N, C-alpha and C positions, 0 to 999 in steps of 0.2 A: 212828649218828645217832638222836636221840630221835624218837619217834612214827613210826618206820618200820614198815611191815607187809610180810609175805611173802605173795605170791599163791599160788594153787594150782599155777601153773607154776614156782614157785620164785623168781620175780623179786622183788627188794626194791623196794618203793615208798616213797620218802621223802615224796612227796605226789602229787597227781594228775598233776603235770607233770614229775616227776623220778623215774626208776627206773633200775635197773641189774641186771646178772646177780648170782647169789648170791656168786660169787667175782670179785674185781677185781684181785688181786695182779699178774697178768701185764699187765693193761691199765695199771695205775698205773705199773709199771716202764717200759713203753713210752712213756707220756706224759711221764715224767721225762726219758727219753732224747730225745724229740721236742723238748721245751722247751729242753734243753741244746744241741741241734744247730741248731734253727731260730732264726735271729736276729730277723728283722723282715720285714714285708710291705712291698713297694714301693707307695707311694701314687701311682698312675699317673693319677688323674683330678683335675681341679680344677674347682670350681664357683664361679662368681662370682655371688653372690646380692645383689641390690639391698637396701641397708639393713644389710648385714653384710659383714664381711671375707670374702674368698675363702677357701674351705677345700679342703684336699686330702684325698683318701680313696682307699682301694684298692677297685677294682671287683671284682665277684664273679669275673670271668674271671681277673684277676690273682692273686687269692687262691688259686684252685684250681690255677693253673699253678705257683705257687711252693711250695705246701704238699705237693702230691702226691708228689714224689720223697722228701721227708723222712718223710712218713707211711709210704710203702711200705718205706723202709729200716728203720723201727721196727716193721713188722708191723701197721700201722694203716690203716684207711680210714674214710671218713665217708659216711653216707647221709642224705638229707634228703627223705623222702617227705611228701606233703601228705595229712594225715589229717583229713578233714572240714574244719573251720574252723581247723585248726592246722597249723603247720609243725613237724615233728618232726625233730630233729637227733640222729643216733645215731653215736657214736664206737665203732667195733668193732676188736677185736684178733683176730689170726689164730688165737688159742686158742679163740675163741668168746665170750670175755668182752666185755661192752659197757656203755656208759653212755648214757642217752638223756634228753632233755628236750624238751618241746613248748612252743610259744609261740602264742597266739591270733593269727590274721590281723588286721591292722589294716584299717579301712575307708578306702579311698582315693577321692578325688574330684578328679581333675585337671581343669584347664580345657581344653576342646576335645578330651577323650579319651573313648573308648568304655568301656563296662563291662569288656570283655575286656582292653583296654589297662591300665585301672586295676588289674585283677586281676594282670596280668603284672608291673606295677611293684611291687605289694605283695609278690608272691612273691620277686622279686629282692631287695627291701629286707629282708625278713624272713630270707631265706637268708643274706645277707651278715652281718647283725647276729648271728644265731644261731650261725653258724660261728665268728665272732670270739669270742663268749662261750664256746663249747664248748672252744676250743683256746687261750683267753687271748691272743688276737691284738689288737694295737693297729692297727686298720684305718683310723683317721682321726686328724686332728690334734685335740688337746685345745684347745677354744676357750672354756674356762670364763671366762678373763679378759675375752675379748671379749664374751661373752654377758652378763656382768654390768656391762659398761661400763668396766672397769678398763683403759683404754688409755692409753699414754703420749702426751702431747700435746707436740709440738715447740715449743720456745720461739720467740717471735717471730711466732707465727701470729696474724694480725690478725683473721681471721674463720673461722668453722667452715664446712665444706662443707655444702651443703644435704642434709638427711636424705632418703634415697630410701625410698619405700614398701617395706615388707617383703613377701616372698612366703612363703606357708605352706610349711613344709619338706616336707610330703607332696607338694605340687605340684612342688617342686624335684626331689625324688627320683624321682617318677614320670616326669617329662620326661627327667631324666638317665639313667634306666634305659632308656627307650625309644630315645633318641638314641644311647646307648652300644651298642645292638644294631645300629645302621645300619652296613652295610658295602658296599652296592651302590647303583647309581643308583635302582633300584626302591624301596629302603628310604628313601632321602632324598626321593624324589619323593612318597612316601606321607606322610611327616611334613610336607613342605612344603605339601601340600594342606590338612592340618589347621591349620597355622600361618596360612595365608592366610585361613581362616575366623574366626580369633581377632580380638577387638577390640584396637586399639592400646593398649598399656599396659606395665607392668613385666614381666608374665609373657611377653608376646610378645617383648619386647626380650631377656629372659633366654634364651628358647628359641632365638632367632636366634644369639645369642652362643655358646650351647652347640653348636649345629650347626656354626658356623664353626670352633670348637675341634676338634670331632670330624673335620671334613673335613681340617684341617691335620694331625692325627695320622695320618690314613690316606693323606696325600699326594694328596688329591683337591681339586677345585675345581668351581665351577658355571660352565658355558659358556653365556653369555647368548645366543649366536648359535644354538646347537643345542638349548638348554633341557635340557641333560644334565649330570648330575654325573659327572665323569670324572677319571681320573688326571692329575695335573699333567704338562704337557709338560716333558721334560728340557731344562734350560737349559745353554747352552754359553758359556763365558767368552770375551769378546772378546780377540783376540790382542794381546799387548803389543808395544811397539816392537821389542824384541829378537826376538820370535817372527815378526813381520811380515816 
């Protein structure tokens, strides 16, 4: 690659954000095998965003669960350390060969979130996108047509649906990352207290809908009598006439 330089430790730097070991033949063979054997990542999350069509994407948890067995089979593993203001993604081979690149952290400012929560959302967001780029994974739906307004309009439609106000994507991803980590009553209680302090509007409506989706996925519900988020009670079918 042009303009590449070799450092004192022998690493080859193609630019400040992209470097690799002096030899990469074994690494490249393993990546070819990985791409041949690994088919696709399951998009396990859906975000309904006001003003845009709902989009599906693979959560960081789902990506890691799905790729680890194939990575290990190919003698590969991935590291994602936080280095200053950068997320560095390193794809390593058991031979010691590696390839790494770093991406600057994005500044997040969610509504009703603390600085630490914004940082956590940014880290999850960057890890997910960096991992997808490093391994050539399609982690979410391509919505180019929707983004540019190229949507099919059904014939016979007499009027357009009212346009909902859009929510900044960084806010969407921050809340989605936060709610995606909720697993217990304490987790949901903490988020609920934050939501209660928010002004009524599209963001609050979106957060409530996302919480509801997350609760359904976990088989949980909110008990108004006890003010507790709990597992849904097992339902029993009513006996049929033949069973009675």
